[in-house]
C-alpha positions, 0 to 999 in steps of 0.5 A: 234845518239839514234833517228838515229839508232831508226829511221833505225830499223823503217824502216826495220821493216816496210820494213818487213812488207811491203816485207813479207806482199806482199808474205804471204797476199798480197796487200789485206791481208796486209792492212786488218793485218795493220787495224786490227792492228793499231786498237788493239794498237790505243785502247792500246796508249788510254788505256794503261796507266789506264790498267797497273796501274791497273794490278799491283795495283798502288796507286796514291799519292800526295804531302800529302800521300807521300809529299817527293817522290812527290815533287822530282817527281815535282822538276825533271819534273820542270828541264825538263821543263815538266807538272808533272806527276801523281806519283803512288806507287806500293806494290811490293818487287821488286825494279823497276820503269816504265812511262806510258801515251800516252804523257807528258800532260797524264803521270804517273810514279810509283815506287814499295815499294822494289825500295823506301826501298832500294834505297838513296834518290839520287838514288831514283831521278836517277830512276824518271829522267830516267822516265821522259826522257822516258816521254820527249822522247815520247817512248810510241809512238814510242813503239807503232808504234813498236808494231803496226806494229809488230803484223800486221807482226804476223797477216800476219803470221797466215793469210798465216796459215788459207789462204794458203799465197798469190798465186802469192808467189815465194817461194812456200810452204815450203818458205810460211811456213818458213816466217810463223815461222821467220816473227814474230821472225824477229819482235819480235827482231827487236821490242826489240831492238827498246826498248833497245836503247830507255834505252840507251836515257832514262839513258843519258837524265834522268843523264842529267835531275837529274844532276849526272849520277852516281846516276842513275848508282848506282841504275841501279845496286841496282835494277838489283840485286833485279830484278834477286832475288826477283819475280815480278808475275804480270810482269811474268804473263804479260810478254808484259808489261816489256819493260816498266820498268827500269831494265827487271823484268822477269826471263827468262835469256836464251834468255837475248841476243836475245830478251830481252827488256832491255840493259845489265845493266853493259852496262848501267852503264859503259855508265853513268860512261863514261858520269859523266867522260866526264862532260855529265850531261848537264842540270844544277847542279845536284838537292839539296838533303839537310840533313833530316829534321823535319816533315819526311813523310810516305811512304807506305811500304811492309806488310801495315806498313809505312816508314819513308824517309828522306825529303829532297825536298822541 
């Protein structure tokens, strides 16, 4: 159902581009706008992972520097039949996480020190499984296509502003001005709706990967409370990256219902509880989170100090 909804929304955005594009820029302007947007997003598709990881000051970790987190991701990736992604930790008090990379073979998952500090091992597993679900569902590709079309629509509006739009536009000058204003807003609404749909799909698949929907539901509740009270300066300065995170890192509360890239957390938690009640985690039994053992590892934490975590991931 989520894939059908995504397909319908993408088709709607494409139709919006074709119809508005012809009226604002004519066939030539429509092709130019699409070509520019395609080139910009192709560059972003191939380079966005490195750019965003650098933007957030992410540090890559491995089995030596963060063995517990690394082994957790390794086990989850194995369950999902995915290649092992690169693993990063971000020095940031706000509890959050994201996945990036153009395909499963070039993927990366990142978690903030705030997340690692407040979540239990089971909850961290639920979050990492959610991010791996984004990788498996190729949501980066879907959002790149969406951004390409949305960007092309915005460029068409700019063309109309500077070049007067298509002379054959039946709406006249007033209609052109209205389209210039409303077209980018409509594209933004559809883009946000697609992003929200992909979050629901990643929640469900992530619950299947980790084997227990309640782990992810509990994590989402804690992450939402943390994000509401703790700022993420990098995200606030780069709001275009907000859709990447598991919960909205921004504090623009007044427009959440219209333009939020994330579904309401209460609705996500309710869907996961419903899934748990129906026995929907079909990927197999929940992963083992055994008792604390000797040789605990150290994971970097806020303030440059090391924090010791349990080490059940072997």
